[in-house]
N, C-alpha and C positions, 0 to 999 in steps of 0.2 A: 546599464542602469544610470550612469552618470548623465546620459543624454535624455533620460525620461522626463516627462512632464511632471509638474508638481503633483497633479492629481494621481498620476500613475504611481509615483513614489509613496503617496499617502495610502493608496489602496494596497500596495505591496507591504507596507508597514503593518497595516491592519490585519491582512491575511496571515502574515508571518507571526504576529503577536497572538492571534487566535490559535494558530497551529501550536505555538509554544504552550499556550494555556491548556489546550486539550491534551497535550503530551503529559502535563502534570496530572490531569485527570486520569490518564491511562496508567501512570505510575501508581496513583492511589488505588486504582482497581487491582493492579498487580499485587499490591501489599495487603489489601483488605479482602479480596475475593479469593479465599483459599479452599472453600468447600462449595464447589459449583452445584447448583440445583439441577442442571441439565447436562447429561453426558452425550456428546455428539458421536453418533455411530450409525453407519449403514452397513449392511452385509458386504457391500462392495469394498469396504475398508479391509476386510479380512482377505480379500482376493488380491489386493495390491501388495506386492512383495516389499520387504524392507531392503532398500538399496542404499547402503551408507555413502556410496560415491556421490549421491545427489546432494550431499552436504556442501559440495563446491558451489553449485548454483544457488543453494540456500543462502550461503554467505555472500555470494556475488550481489545479492539483492541490496546489501548495504551501499555498495558503490553505485549500483544502477539507479537507485532512487534518490541519491544525494548529489553526485558529481554533475549530472546533466542540469540540475536546478541551479548550480553555481554558474554554469555556462549560460543558461537562460537569463539569469539575473543580470549579467553584463551585456549579453548579445541581443536579447529579445525581452525587454521588460514587461510588455503586455502579456506575453506567453508565460512569463514567470508568475505574474499576478494570478492568472487563471489556473496555472498548475498548483500554486500554493493554496488557492481557494479550494481546489479539488481535494488536496491533502487535508485541509482543515475540516471540510464537510465530512469527508470519509472518516476521519478520526473522531469527530463528534458523534456521528451515527454509530460507529463501532462501540465507543465508550458508553453511549446511552443503552445499547443492547446489552453490553456486559453488566451494566448496573441494574437494569430492569430484569434481565434474565441471565443470571450468572451461569456460565457454562464452562465446560472443560472436556478433555478427552482422556481416554485410558488405553491408548493404542501402542504405547512404547513397549518394545520387546524387553523381556527381563534379562536375556543374555545377548550381549552385543558382539563379543569376540575381542581379540587383542590386536587387530590390525590398525593401521594408521587412521583410516577413515572411521572405523568403529570407535576408536578412542576420541576422535574429533566429535562424533555424535554424542558420546557419553559426556564430554565436556559441555556440549550445548544443552543436554538434558539437565545438567547440574546448574546451569546458569539461567535457564528459562523454564518457567513453570508450565504445566500442561493446562493451565486455565486461561480464560479470556481468549478463546480461539475462534468463535463464530460471531461475526465474519472474520476471515483471515486478513490481517493487516498486510501480510506479505502479498496477497493477491490484490487488495485494494490499492496499495501504494504502487505496485507494478503497473496496474492499469492507469493510475493517475499520471505517472511519469511518461508512459507511452502515449497517452492522450496529449499531454503537453508538448511532446516532441513532434508527433505527426501533425499537430495543428500549427506548428511553428514553420513559417515559410522558409526561413533560412536552413532549417534542418531537413525538411521533406524534399528539398531539391536534390539531396543525396540519397538515391534509392537504396544503395547498399547499407547506409546508416539506418534507414527505416526498417530494412529487413533484419538487421542485427538487433535493433530495439524490439522488434516483434518476437524474435527468438528468445531474447533475454526475458521479456515479459512472461512468455509461456513457461520457460525453464524455471524461473524463480517461483512461479505459481505452483507448478506441479511438483517441484522438489519437496514441498511441504508434506505431501502425502507419502512420498517414498522414504523420507527419513522419519516418518511417523510423528511429525509435529502437529499435524492437522488431519481431521477427517475430511472426506470428500464433501460433507455437508458444509464445512467451513469454506471450502473453495467455491462451491456453488453459490453460497450466500455472498461471498466477497465479489464474485464475478457479476452476480445479479445487481448488487448494490452499486458496484463500480459502473455498470452500464447505465443505471439510473442517474447517477451523479454526472456521468459523462454527458448524458442528454441534457441535463440541467445547465451545466457549465458551458458546453459548447454547442448546444442545440438551438432551436428556433427561439426558445424563450430568452436566451442570452442576447441574441441578435435583435429581438424586439425591444428589449429593455435598454440596450446600449445607446441607440439614437436618442432616447429620452434623456438619459444621463448627460449625453454630450450637449443637447439643447439647453439643459439647465445650467451647464457650465458656461455657455455663451451668455 
C-alpha cells in the first residue's frame, strides 16, 4: 500500500470508510430488529443434519475474510480496493434487506448435548442472534474475499493457494446450515447476491469504466 498511487490510496480510504459505516448500520440492525417479520425456512432445512463439528469452519471464516485483506493491502493495493468495495456493497445490500424485510430463522435445536463442539455452538447461539440472516454475510464475505484473491495476479500464480481459498469459501458458507445458524434460503440469497456483485466489481462494467476514470486523471 505504501507504493500505491495517491488515487488508489484515496479510493482505498473511501471504500474502507464506507465499509466501517455500513458495519455500524449492521450493529444497529442487530440491536433493533429483534422481532423479524419473515422466518426463513425451506423443507430442505429439516433434512440437513445438525453437525456441531462444522463450528470449526464457521469460525475459520473470521480469519479467512480478514487476514487476506491485510495481505492485499500491502501487496496488491488495487485488489484491496476492489475487495473492500465488494465488502462495502455486500454489507450495504444486506443491511438494506434486513431493514426493509426484517428476517430471522428458528432452526436451532433445543437440545445440543454436552460435548466440546456442542458447548461451542451453544456459546455461539448465546452471542449471536438468529435474526438478520438473509442474505448470509458468512456467504457474501466468503465470496468477496475469494473474488479478491483469484483476481489478484500475485495470488493466483499459486494454484494450491487458489484451491485452498475455494475450499475455505465453500466450507465457511455451508457450515452455516450445519450448525443451524442459517437457512438454505440465506445461503442461496448470499450466493446469488455475491455473484451479482462479483459481476459488477470485476466484470465488463468495471473494465469499461476504469479507462474513463484513468483518462480523467490525466
